N, C-alpha and C positions, 0 to 999 in steps of 0.2 A: 548925543544923549539918547534920542529916540531909538536909534538903531541898536545901541547897547542894551536898552530895555527889552527890545524885541528878542535879542539873542538870549537874554536871561530867561525868557519865558519858553524858548524853544526846547531847551534840554529837558526840563520837567515834563513838558508835553509829550516828547518822544518816549520818555520812560512810562508815562501813563498809557500811551497807545500800545507799547510793547507788552505791558502787563495785562492790558485788556485782551490782546490777541492770544497771549499765552493762556489766559484763564478760560477763553472760549474755544480753544482748540486742543487737539490731541496730537502730540508729536511722535512720530515713529522714525526709528533709525534703520534705514534700509540700504541694501546693496543695489547699486545701479550698474548695469553692464553697458559700457560704452566702447565704441570702436576707435582705436588710436590711429590717426592718419600719419604714416611715416613720411619722411622727406622725399624718399623715392620708393614707390610701391612696385616691386618686381612682378607682382601678380597681374598687373595690367599689360605686361609685355607678352608678345606671342612667342618669340624665339630668344633663348638665352644660351650664350656660349660661355664655357669656363676655360680660360687660358691657363697655361702653366705660370708659375710665379718666379720672380727673380729672387735667387737664394744667396744669402751670405751666411755660411754655417760650417761648423766642424763636423756635423753629422752628415751622412750620405745625402747629397743634394737630390738625387733621383728618388730616394726613399721619402724625403720630406715633401717633394713635389707631388708624388703619387698619393701621399697621405692627405695633404690639404685639398687637392682637387677631388679625391674620392669622397671625402667628408662633405665638401661643399655640394657635390652632385647628389649625394644621398639625402642631405638635409633639405636642399632646395626642392628636390623631387616630391617631398611631402606636400608642398604648396603648389608646385608647378610641374605637373606630371608629363605634359606634352612639349615637344620641341625644346628639349634640354640636351645640350651637346657638350662634349669635351673637345675643345678646339685643337688644332695642330700645335705641336710643341715648337716654339720659336725662341730665337736668341734675344734675350732681354738685357744683355750687358751694356748696350748703348746708353750713354748718359742722357737723361731726360726722355727716355723711351716712352714713359707713361703720358707725357704731354705731346708726343708726336702723333697728332690727329690723323695725318696722312697714312701712317703705318696701321693704326687701329681701324681706320675706315676700310682698308683693304684686307684686314685680317679675316673678318667674317662678314662679307657684304650682305648676307641674308639675315644677319642677326639684328635684333632690336637692341640688346645690351650684351656687354661682355663683362664677366667678373674676373678680375686678375689682381695682382698685387706684388709686394715684395716682403720677404721674410729675412730678418736678422736674428739668428739664434746662436747664442754664445754659451759654451759649457765651461764652468770654472770650478776649481777646487780650492778650498781654504781650510786652515786649521781652526777648530772651534772647540771650546769646552762644552761637553754635553753631559747632562745629568741623567744617569741611567741606573738600573738595578745592578747591585753588586754581582748577583747570580740570577739565573732564571727564576728560581724559587724564593729568592730573597726579596723582602720589602725594603731593605736598606738601600739607599741610593748613594752613589759615589760620582764624583766628577772625573771625567776622562777627556783627554785631548784626542779628538778624532778628526779625520779628514772628511769634510762635508762637500758633497757635490751639488752645485747650483746651476740651474739652467735658466738663462734670461732670454726672453723672446719678445721681439717687437714685430708686429705684422701690420703693414699698411695695405688695406683693401681698397681697390678702386672699382667703381661701377662706371663703365664707359658706354656711351651711346654709340651703337654700331653704325648708325647712319652718318653721324658727324665725326666720329672718332674722338670726341671730347669727353673728359671726365665729368660726370654729373653728380657723383657722390664719393666721398672719402670717409674711411673709418680707420682709426689707429687703435690697435690692441696691444697692450703691454702686460707681460706676465713674468713672475719669478717663481720657480719651483725649487725647493730644497729636496734633493733626491737621497733621503737617508736609507731607503730600502734597496738601493742599487738596482732600480728598475732598468730594463733594457731600453735602448733608444726607441724602438717601435712603440713601447708602452708609453713613454714620455711624449712622443710625437702625437699619438692618438689622443692623449689627455689634453695637451695644449691646443691642438687643432680643433678638437670638439668644442672646447670652451670658446675659442676665438670665433668659430663659425656661428655658434649659438648667439653670441653677443652681436654679431653682424646681422643675423636674421631678425633679431629683436628690433632692429632699426630699419629694415627694408621690407618687412612683411606686415600687412594689416592684421592686427590682433585685437581681440577683445580684452578689455581690462576692467577691473572692478573698482568702483569708487563708492564711498559711503556718504550719504546725505540725510539730513533731517527733513522729513516730509510732514507738513502740518495739515490736519484734517479739521476743517471748520464746521 
């Protein structure tokens, strides 16, 4: 009974205290810049190698590999200007190659980390009803059956410790693009790889972020 009575008094007391604090203070809503700590911070490593990727695709595999490694190097170089290399092209067809720590330990002995991965890119076509203008100058829309081109991409990025050969971070990117404009393969690849690499860097580079908080001035 005594404990219950105490609890009954606690809630009104809290309300009174909060009311008192609010009446005696001025609250401001401010932006606070904080540094987000990534699970793996590539900026703390001295030497980074970028390996070729394992490719499963209808699009030219060499073109896809050149595109992804170029974009990774260009984007990573913004944050890591020194000791950034594109490693020797190697055969990654072996099953379980990314977990073969002996292979990666010998791949670039002088490296701190290796960025690599596997890409599965599938181009499909399907019939779909599309609503579009009857003519270029007309506002009237009609439904037409058209062939729609779809590009579905899955990229598994791996960050490998060059000293141990073991994976220290994984990131899976998935994307679907409907190519109504009949863009060329190189345009599609640049778009997909740029988005994928940007998403990866958001996870492995220290970046400031904005948070909003109430600050009370008493």
